[in-house]
N, C-alpha and C positions, 0 to 999 in steps of 0.2 A: 178762356183767355188765351190768346195767341202769344207764344213765347218763342221768338225766332232763335235759331241756332247759328253758330259760326260754321263756315264751310272750309274744310282742309283742302288746300290746293297743292301742297307738297311739304316735305320736311327733309331735313338733313341733320346728321349728327354734328353738333357744334363742339362738344367736348366729351372725352372719355377718360376717366381716371377712376377714383373711388366712387364717383358719381358719373352718371351719363346725362348730359343735357342735349336736348334736341331743339332745333329751331324750326318752328312750324310757320309756313306761310298760310294765313287764314283770311277768308273773306268775312267781313262783318255784315250784319243785316242791312246796314246803310249803303253797302256797295264798296266801302273802303277795303283795301288789302293791307294787312300788317304782318310783321314778324312777331312771333310769340314763343318765348323759351319755356320748355317743359322738362321737368326732371323725370326721366324714364329709366332710372337706375336699376330697378328690379321689377319683376311682375307683381310682387306684393311683399309686405313685411308682416311679421308676426310678433306677438308679445304674450307672455304667460304670467298670469297672477297665480302664484303658488300660495296655498293656504295650508299651513302645517296642521298636524294632528292636534296641537295645542290651540289652534285657531289664530296663530300669528301669521303675518304676511312674510313670505320669503321674497326679498327684493334684491336687486343688483345695485351696487354703488359704484359709479364710474366717473372719471374725470371727463368732462365734455368741453373740449377746446373752444368751440364757438361761444360758449357762455362763460368760459374761464373759471370753472369751478367744478367741484365734485357734486354730483346729484344722485338722488335715488331714482331708479327707473325699473322697468320690468325686464327680466331676461328675455331676449328675443333678437331678431335681426331679419335679414333679407332671405328670400327663397333661393334655393339652388335649382339648377335646371331639372325639370321633371318632377319637382316636389309638389305635393298638395299642401295647403295651409296647415293641416294637422300634422303632417310629417315634418314640415319645417319647424313648427312649434316644439315638437318633441325633441328634435335634434338640437335646436338652439338652447332649449332649457337645460338639457344635459350638458352641452358644451360649456355653458356659462356657470352652472351651479353644481354639477357633479351628481345631480339627481335625475332619474328617469321618471317623468310623469306617467302614471298608470291609468289615469282616468280623465284625460284631456277632454274638455267640453267647450264648444264654441260659446263665447260670451257676447261678442258684438263685433261688427265691422264698420269702419268709418274711414273718412278721408281726412288726413291731418292738415293738408293745405290744398283744398280743391282748386285754388288759383294757379298752382305751379306743379304739384305732384300728380303724376298720372296713375299712381298705384294706391291700392287700399291697404289698410292695416287691419289684420284679423287678430282679435283679442281672444284668448283662451283662459280657462281657469282649470286648476287641478288641485286635488285634495290628498291623493295617495301617491307615494313615490317609492322607488327602489333606488338603491345606491348604484350610481353609474360612474362615469369618468369625465372629469373636467378636461377641456381642451384649451390650452393657452398658446395658440399659434398665431394670434393677430396682435402684434405689439401695441397698436393704439388702444386695444381693449384690455385694460387692467381691471377686470371685474372682481369686485369683492362682494361676497354673499352676506346679506344681513337679514336676520329674522327679527321682526318687530311686532309688538302687540298693536292691534288695530287702533286702540285709544291713543297710543303714542303717535302713530301715523296721522291720525286725525288732528292731533295737536300741531304737528308739523305743517299740515295743510293750512290750518287756521293762521299760522305764523307766516305763510307765504313761502315756506321752504321746499315744498313739493312743486316742481315746475314742469314735469314731464307729462304731456297730454295723455298718452296711452295709460299711464299709471293712474292719473286722476279719473279718467273715464272708466277704467276697470273697477276702481273702488266704487264709483257711483252705480254702475250697472250691477255689480255683484250685490250691493245693498238692495237695489230695486228687485232683484230676483230672489232675495232672501238668503243669499249665500254668506253674507256678512251683516253685522249690525247696521241699522240705519245710520245715516250720516247726521251728526248733530244731536 
């Protein structure tokens, strides 16, 4: 089956702030040219599912302005220049939780919004930790660390209270790989 691609003819930075939006001029398979905005804020992001020695999930709880509420999500964030995904995952986890993951393992990579985001999200899991140092230098990130039994987490999922895609995907993949109990 032939699946034609779009052709990039040029791009320019449309906005730079906490996010970076680029405007691409692309050619469609039918010959039309359009402008298409793409979020190119970071080369990739990372998130870490921490599983404590007791088998609980170590999660972040943060206020997320776009949805207007506090949510559970995974410690993580964007890459810094020159970092590999595993380096970024370790740094972000320590900054947000105060724990250093000792056994980071790649769990899954996906695109959260392939229609607009140019970067992948790399998910990791860790079971062993050393005490590190939390870094609270980003005022919009008021991260609260929560440890929660998997059964309680699954109840929140069933009630529609867990809305963060990386967190939901991590739970599902970890269960499929036998790292957590099966869902349901």
